Every structure is written in C-alpha cells, then in structure tokens.
N, C-alpha and C positions, 0 to 999 in steps of 0.2 A: 450060300449065305452071303450077306453083304460084307464088304471089306471092312475090317475093324482094326487096321494096323496104324491108326493114328491120323489118317488122312481126313481132313475136314472138307467135304465137297463144297465147292462154290456153286456148281451147277450140275445138272444131270440130264441125260437123254437116254431113255429106256435103260439099258444095262451098262451105260458108260457114265463114269463120274469124272468131273473136271475140278481140279483144285490148283491153288497156287503151289508151285514147286518149292521144296525145302532142301536143305543139305542132305536129308535122309534119302531123297530121290536121286542124288547125284551118281551113286554107283551104277544104277540102271541106265541113266542117261549116258554116262561115259561108255558103258558096255555097248549100247546101241550105236553111238557115234564111231566106235572103233571097228564096227563091222564094215569091211571094205565095200559091201554092196550098198550100204547107207552112205558112207563117206564119199562114194564116187561122185555124188552131185553136190557136195558141200565144199566150198572154196577153202575152208579152214581145216579140212581133213586131207590126208591122215594127220593125226595129232597124238601125242603121248598122253597117258593118263595125267601126268603132272601138268602138261599144257592145258588140258581141258579143265582140270580143277582150278588152275590159276585164272582161267577165263570166267568160269561159272561161279566160283565161290563168292567173289565180291558182289556179283549181281544178285545172288540169292540172299546174301547178308543184307544188302541194301533194301531188297524187297521185304525181308522180314522186319526191318526197322520201320519202313513206311507203313506196313500193315499194323504193326504194334501201336503206331501213332494215329491209326484210323484214316490213313491216307492211301490213295491209289499209287502204286509204284509206277515210275515213269517207264521202266522196262519190266513189264509183267510177264513172268515165266510160269507156264502151267504144265501139269502132267495130266494125262487121261489114263484111267484104269477101268477094268471091269469090276463087277461087284464082288469078285473073289480076290481082287487086289492085283491081278495081272497087269503089268505095265504095258500100255498100248501106244505110248508116244509122248512127245512134248510139243508145246506150241508157245509162241510169244506174240505179244502186242506191244511194240516199242515206240515211244514217242520219237518223232523225227525232229531233232533240234532245229534245223534250219527252216522247218515248215510248221509254224504254230498250228495246232489242231491236226497235224498229220500223224498217222500211226502206221508203222510197218508191221505186216503180218508175216510170221514164219512158222514152220512146222517140220518135224522129223519123226519118222515112224520106224519101228523095228520091223525086220523082214516078215515076221510071222503075222503081221496085220495087213500086209499088202493085198489089195484086191477085195477087201472086205468093207469098203466104204468108210473106214475109220478116219482117213484123211479128209474126206468130204465133210463129215460131221464135225471134226475138229476145226476145220476151216470156218464152218458156220458158227460154231461157238466163239471163235476168235473174232469174227466179224460182229457178232451180237455184243460181245463184251466191249469191243472198241467203240461201237456206235452208241449202244444203249447205256453202258456203265461208264465208259471213259469219255464219252462226248466227242468222238472223233469227227472231223469235218472232211478229212481225206484219208483214203486207205491206199497203201502201196505194198508191193512185194517184189522181190528180186530173186531170180533163179538162174543157174548156169544154163546157157543155151544147150538144148538137147534134153533137158529134164522135162519130159512130156507129162509125167504124172503130176508134178507140182504146177505145171503150166495149166493143165485142165482144171485143177482145183481153183486156182486164182481166177481163171475165166468164168468158172461156174459161180464164183462169189460176186461176179459183176465187174471185176477189174478189167481194164483194157490194156492191150499191149501198147506201151507208149514208146518203145524203141529198144535198140540193142546197143550196149556199150562194148565196142569192139576191143578185145584183149584186155578187159578191165580187171579181171581176176588172175592172179598168179598162183597156180596150183602145181606143186611138184615141178617147179621151174618151167612150166609151160603156161602161156597166156591163154585164157579162155574168155569167150564172149559171155556177157551177162544180159539177160532179158529183163526189162523193167516194165512193171505193170502198175496201174494206178487208176483211181476213180474218185471223183468228188462224192461225198455221201449224199448230197442233194440229188445226184443222178440215180441213186439206188432206191429200191422199194422200201422206204424207211418204215412204213407201217407194218410190212411183213417181217422185217428184221426185228422190230420192237415186239411183235407178237411172238417170234421165236425166242427172244430174250426172256420174256415173261414165262414161256413154257419151260425154258431151261432153269428158271428160278433165279435169274439175275435181277439185280436191283439197279435203278438209275442213279448214277453218280456216286455209288458207295458199294462196299462189300458187306 
C-alpha cells in the first residue's frame, strides 16, 4: 500500500516518492550519515548525532517557515521513500549565494539502495526541481575525489568536471581533494528536463 505516515509527496516516479524533508525525517537521515560506508565520501563525516542535529535542524526549520509562507526555500532538502514508506535517501538543491541563479545539487543514499538506480533517479528529480521549479540558470556539484558513484551521477545529469580543488576538504585531520562539476542550464536539454518535471508532477516556480 502507499505510504501514509504523514509525508506529502511533492513528486513521484513509479514507486518512489519525493517530498520536502521535515524534522520527522531527521532520525533516519542521521542514521544513514552515521554509517561509515556512507560517511566515507562526506567531508563533514564522521559526525555525532548532536552535530548532525545542530546542522540540519535550523535548515529544516527555515524550510518549513518558507513553505508555510508559500515560498521556495533557498536550501531545499528532500527525502525519497518507496510507497511503503521505506527511507531511500536524501537530496538537496541549494542556492549558491555568490552565483545568482546558481544551484548546488547534493545527495546521500543508505547502503541498502546502492546499485538500484535510486541515486540516478534522485539526481534527475533534483535537476528537474532546480531547473523547472526553482528556475536555476546554473547547476553545480562537489564530491570528494575518488567518489566515482556520485561522479557518474553528476556527469549523467549533464554536468562537466570543471576542476579539482587540491586539499580543499579537511576530513579526520587529512586534507582531501574535491572535484567540482558544473553546467549552464542553457547547455542542457531543457525541453527534456521540463518534460521530466511534468511527468514527476512538479510545478513551475511553486510547490
């Protein structure tokens, strides 16, 4: 049966539902991020439960306020679940302050979803939301060097490898390179993306 735990889907693709994340989703998000296999490729992990709550709670509260006012959040955080309510991951489309019209895409998936195409579909949803709903003019993404799974997803979304920031991230007292990806929306197949957005049930410029 369909998930009836209070989640209001923003969009759907077959058996996957996408919704704005809420504080009720935070325990599952934290549990995922504390898995060492997931945190391996995240510069801000490992992190304690308290640290993750301190980071995410203000973002989720700000998002809830924006949505209550009928506005799009500048940092949009999403969860994806199946129709039984199983948590499949989280994604984000965050406005880039120094780049008007720029939106950074990000995503994390629990181990049980790996290899099932969830990340590819979540990436397409994020791209459709950023372009169709939020009106992005440029997309970008950043991954720790060596994260081939995320690299493939970003390339599959049409982003280009724009360079590597050497030793940019400090993780567990070790400096790591970070790969930077980006693309102008005008260089993407916008009509295809808009068609995907409508198929997902997204609306232009509003939720």
